[in-house]
PyMOL commands that place a pseudoatom at each C-alpha (Angstrom):
pseudoatom trace, name=CA, resn=UNK, resi=1, chain=A, elem=C, hetatm=0, pos=[0.000, 0.000, 0.000]
pseudoatom trace, name=CA, resn=UNK, resi=2, chain=A, elem=C, hetatm=0, pos=[1.375, 3.393, -0.953]
pseudoatom trace, name=CA, resn=UNK, resi=3, chain=A, elem=C, hetatm=0, pos=[0.154, 6.863, -0.078]
pseudoatom trace, name=CA, resn=UNK, resi=4, chain=A, elem=C, hetatm=0, pos=[-0.299, 8.894, 3.057]
pseudoatom trace, name=CA, resn=UNK, resi=5, chain=A, elem=C, hetatm=0, pos=[-4.016, 8.641, 3.805]
pseudoatom trace, name=CA, resn=UNK, resi=6, chain=A, elem=C, hetatm=0, pos=[-6.529, 5.807, 3.650]
pseudoatom trace, name=CA, resn=UNK, resi=7, chain=A, elem=C, hetatm=0, pos=[-10.221, 6.374, 3.049]
pseudoatom trace, name=CA, resn=UNK, resi=8, chain=A, elem=C, hetatm=0, pos=[-11.371, 2.863, 2.159]
pseudoatom trace, name=CA, resn=UNK, resi=9, chain=A, elem=C, hetatm=0, pos=[-12.725, -0.139, 4.028]
pseudoatom trace, name=CA, resn=UNK, resi=10, chain=A, elem=C, hetatm=0, pos=[-10.238, -3.029, 4.510]
pseudoatom trace, name=CA, resn=UNK, resi=11, chain=A, elem=C, hetatm=0, pos=[-11.025, -6.345, 6.137]
pseudoatom trace, name=CA, resn=UNK, resi=12, chain=A, elem=C, hetatm=0, pos=[-7.617, -8.053, 6.033]
pseudoatom trace, name=CA, resn=UNK, resi=13, chain=A, elem=C, hetatm=0, pos=[-4.368, -7.406, 7.940]
pseudoatom trace, name=CA, resn=UNK, resi=14, chain=A, elem=C, hetatm=0, pos=[-2.875, -4.112, 6.820]
pseudoatom trace, name=CA, resn=UNK, resi=15, chain=A, elem=C, hetatm=0, pos=[0.817, -3.210, 6.773]
pseudoatom trace, name=CA, resn=UNK, resi=16, chain=A, elem=C, hetatm=0, pos=[2.149, 0.181, 5.814]
pseudoatom trace, name=CA, resn=UNK, resi=17, chain=A, elem=C, hetatm=0, pos=[5.070, 0.649, 3.444]
pseudoatom trace, name=CA, resn=UNK, resi=18, chain=A, elem=C, hetatm=0, pos=[5.423, 4.311, 4.401]
pseudoatom trace, name=CA, resn=UNK, resi=19, chain=A, elem=C, hetatm=0, pos=[6.933, 5.416, 7.730]
pseudoatom trace, name=CA, resn=UNK, resi=20, chain=A, elem=C, hetatm=0, pos=[3.650, 6.974, 8.935]
pseudoatom trace, name=CA, resn=UNK, resi=21, chain=A, elem=C, hetatm=0, pos=[0.245, 5.503, 8.152]
pseudoatom trace, name=CA, resn=UNK, resi=22, chain=A, elem=C, hetatm=0, pos=[-2.569, 8.061, 8.410]
pseudoatom trace, name=CA, resn=UNK, resi=23, chain=A, elem=C, hetatm=0, pos=[-6.133, 6.808, 8.746]
pseudoatom trace, name=CA, resn=UNK, resi=24, chain=A, elem=C, hetatm=0, pos=[-8.260, 9.635, 7.322]
pseudoatom trace, name=CA, resn=UNK, resi=25, chain=A, elem=C, hetatm=0, pos=[-11.147, 11.322, 9.100]
pseudoatom trace, name=CA, resn=UNK, resi=26, chain=A, elem=C, hetatm=0, pos=[-13.837, 9.535, 7.036]
pseudoatom trace, name=CA, resn=UNK, resi=27, chain=A, elem=C, hetatm=0, pos=[-12.121, 6.133, 6.940]
pseudoatom trace, name=CA, resn=UNK, resi=28, chain=A, elem=C, hetatm=0, pos=[-13.647, 3.021, 8.513]
pseudoatom trace, name=CA, resn=UNK, resi=29, chain=A, elem=C, hetatm=0, pos=[-10.867, 0.437, 8.768]
pseudoatom trace, name=CA, resn=UNK, resi=30, chain=A, elem=C, hetatm=0, pos=[-11.666, -3.136, 9.832]
pseudoatom trace, name=CA, resn=UNK, resi=31, chain=A, elem=C, hetatm=0, pos=[-8.229, -4.696, 9.970]
pseudoatom trace, name=CA, resn=UNK, resi=32, chain=A, elem=C, hetatm=0, pos=[-5.162, -5.245, 12.123]
pseudoatom trace, name=CA, resn=UNK, resi=33, chain=A, elem=C, hetatm=0, pos=[-2.664, -2.434, 11.533]
pseudoatom trace, name=CA, resn=UNK, resi=34, chain=A, elem=C, hetatm=0, pos=[1.107, -2.795, 11.870]
pseudoatom trace, name=CA, resn=UNK, resi=35, chain=A, elem=C, hetatm=0, pos=[3.287, 0.179, 10.924]
pseudoatom trace, name=CA, resn=UNK, resi=36, chain=A, elem=C, hetatm=0, pos=[6.233, 2.290, 12.040]
pseudoatom trace, name=CA, resn=UNK, resi=37, chain=A, elem=C, hetatm=0, pos=[3.923, 5.132, 13.129]
pseudoatom trace, name=CA, resn=UNK, resi=38, chain=A, elem=C, hetatm=0, pos=[0.134, 5.482, 12.946]
pseudoatom trace, name=CA, resn=UNK, resi=39, chain=A, elem=C, hetatm=0, pos=[-2.067, 8.601, 13.004]
pseudoatom trace, name=CA, resn=UNK, resi=40, chain=A, elem=C, hetatm=0, pos=[-5.767, 7.847, 13.434]
pseudoatom trace, name=CA, resn=UNK, resi=41, chain=A, elem=C, hetatm=0, pos=[-8.361, 10.446, 12.471]
pseudoatom trace, name=CA, resn=UNK, resi=42, chain=A, elem=C, hetatm=0, pos=[-11.149, 7.997, 11.532]
pseudoatom trace, name=CA, resn=UNK, resi=43, chain=A, elem=C, hetatm=0, pos=[-12.433, 4.678, 12.863]
pseudoatom trace, name=CA, resn=UNK, resi=44, chain=A, elem=C, hetatm=0, pos=[-10.326, 1.543, 13.306]
pseudoatom trace, name=CA, resn=UNK, resi=45, chain=A, elem=C, hetatm=0, pos=[-11.804, -1.809, 14.317]
pseudoatom trace, name=CA, resn=UNK, resi=46, chain=A, elem=C, hetatm=0, pos=[-8.859, -4.105, 14.966]
pseudoatom trace, name=CA, resn=UNK, resi=47, chain=A, elem=C, hetatm=0, pos=[-5.560, -4.124, 16.821]
pseudoatom trace, name=CA, resn=UNK, resi=48, chain=A, elem=C, hetatm=0, pos=[-3.066, -1.320, 16.154]
pseudoatom trace, name=CA, resn=UNK, resi=49, chain=A, elem=C, hetatm=0, pos=[0.679, -1.946, 16.548]
pseudoatom trace, name=CA, resn=UNK, resi=50, chain=A, elem=C, hetatm=0, pos=[3.314, 0.713, 15.899]
pseudoatom trace, name=CA, resn=UNK, resi=51, chain=A, elem=C, hetatm=0, pos=[7.072, 0.442, 16.292]
pseudoatom trace, name=CA, resn=UNK, resi=52, chain=A, elem=C, hetatm=0, pos=[7.426, 4.160, 17.173]
pseudoatom trace, name=CA, resn=UNK, resi=53, chain=A, elem=C, hetatm=0, pos=[4.148, 5.978, 17.928]
pseudoatom trace, name=CA, resn=UNK, resi=54, chain=A, elem=C, hetatm=0, pos=[0.350, 5.848, 17.757]
pseudoatom trace, name=CA, resn=UNK, resi=55, chain=A, elem=C, hetatm=0, pos=[-1.502, 9.168, 17.683]
pseudoatom trace, name=CA, resn=UNK, resi=56, chain=A, elem=C, hetatm=0, pos=[-5.292, 9.174, 17.985]
pseudoatom trace, name=CA, resn=UNK, resi=57, chain=A, elem=C, hetatm=0, pos=[-6.658, 12.569, 17.038]
pseudoatom trace, name=CA, resn=UNK, resi=58, chain=A, elem=C, hetatm=0, pos=[-9.926, 14.178, 18.198]
pseudoatom trace, name=CA, resn=UNK, resi=59, chain=A, elem=C, hetatm=0, pos=[-12.058, 12.497, 15.516]
pseudoatom trace, name=CA, resn=UNK, resi=60, chain=A, elem=C, hetatm=0, pos=[-10.314, 9.122, 15.883]
pseudoatom trace, name=CA, resn=UNK, resi=61, chain=A, elem=C, hetatm=0, pos=[-11.473, 5.945, 17.561]
pseudoatom trace, name=CA, resn=UNK, resi=62, chain=A, elem=C, hetatm=0, pos=[-10.047, 2.443, 18.011]
pseudoatom trace, name=CA, resn=UNK, resi=63, chain=A, elem=C, hetatm=0, pos=[-12.025, -0.679, 18.929]
pseudoatom trace, name=CA, resn=UNK, resi=64, chain=A, elem=C, hetatm=0, pos=[-9.124, -3.038, 19.576]
pseudoatom trace, name=CA, resn=UNK, resi=65, chain=A, elem=C, hetatm=0, pos=[-5.832, -3.263, 21.411]
pseudoatom trace, name=CA, resn=UNK, resi=66, chain=A, elem=C, hetatm=0, pos=[-3.145, -0.597, 20.920]
pseudoatom trace, name=CA, resn=UNK, resi=67, chain=A, elem=C, hetatm=0, pos=[0.558, -1.407, 21.329]
pseudoatom trace, name=CA, resn=UNK, resi=68, chain=A, elem=C, hetatm=0, pos=[3.375, 1.118, 20.861]
pseudoatom trace, name=CA, resn=UNK, resi=69, chain=A, elem=C, hetatm=0, pos=[6.329, 2.670, 22.727]
pseudoatom trace, name=CA, resn=UNK, resi=70, chain=A, elem=C, hetatm=0, pos=[4.587, 6.075, 22.511]
pseudoatom trace, name=CA, resn=UNK, resi=71, chain=A, elem=C, hetatm=0, pos=[0.874, 6.905, 22.550]
pseudoatom trace, name=CA, resn=UNK, resi=72, chain=A, elem=C, hetatm=0, pos=[-0.858, 10.268, 22.140]
pseudoatom trace, name=CA, resn=UNK, resi=73, chain=A, elem=C, hetatm=0, pos=[-4.623, 10.553, 22.640]
pseudoatom trace, name=CA, resn=UNK, resi=74, chain=A, elem=C, hetatm=0, pos=[-6.396, 13.834, 21.929]
pseudoatom trace, name=CA, resn=UNK, resi=75, chain=A, elem=C, hetatm=0, pos=[-9.443, 15.054, 23.868]
pseudoatom trace, name=CA, resn=UNK, resi=76, chain=A, elem=C, hetatm=0, pos=[-12.499, 13.490, 22.245]
pseudoatom trace, name=CA, resn=UNK, resi=77, chain=A, elem=C, hetatm=0, pos=[-10.658, 10.445, 20.885]
pseudoatom trace, name=CA, resn=UNK, resi=78, chain=A, elem=C, hetatm=0, pos=[-11.594, 6.981, 22.132]
pseudoatom trace, name=CA, resn=UNK, resi=79, chain=A, elem=C, hetatm=0, pos=[-10.089, 3.533, 22.666]
pseudoatom trace, name=CA, resn=UNK, resi=80, chain=A, elem=C, hetatm=0, pos=[-12.128, 0.440, 23.478]
pseudoatom trace, name=CA, resn=UNK, resi=81, chain=A, elem=C, hetatm=0, pos=[-9.510, -2.209, 24.175]
pseudoatom trace, name=CA, resn=UNK, resi=82, chain=A, elem=C, hetatm=0, pos=[-6.246, -2.784, 25.984]
pseudoatom trace, name=CA, resn=UNK, resi=83, chain=A, elem=C, hetatm=0, pos=[-3.334, -0.363, 25.776]
pseudoatom trace, name=CA, resn=UNK, resi=84, chain=A, elem=C, hetatm=0, pos=[0.241, -1.610, 25.990]
pseudoatom trace, name=CA, resn=UNK, resi=85, chain=A, elem=C, hetatm=0, pos=[2.996, 0.998, 25.998]
pseudoatom trace, name=CA, resn=UNK, resi=86, chain=A, elem=C, hetatm=0, pos=[6.244, -0.968, 25.831]
pseudoatom trace, name=CA, resn=UNK, resi=87, chain=A, elem=C, hetatm=0, pos=[9.803, 0.266, 25.918]
pseudoatom trace, name=CA, resn=UNK, resi=88, chain=A, elem=C, hetatm=0, pos=[11.496, 0.357, 22.534]
for i in range(1, 88): cmd.bond("trace and resi %d" % i, "trace and resi %d" % (i + 1))
show_as sticks, trace
zoom trace
């Protein structure tokens, strides 16, 4: 997958080729995500794993587990799942 923003529905495991994967504001992702860094502005249903950082912006939501060395959650964002912030 190439590009900086996703605005489609996926239902299979998703891996980013770019350093930062941005889930757009209107996106509804139903997949496990594994990337270097992830910015979530839309909806993700599935586990999110990042090797550097996960950032969930105001319009973002995750229904699944989040695992990353760094996690930023804006006011208004939501997570329904477990959060694991591990040392890198």
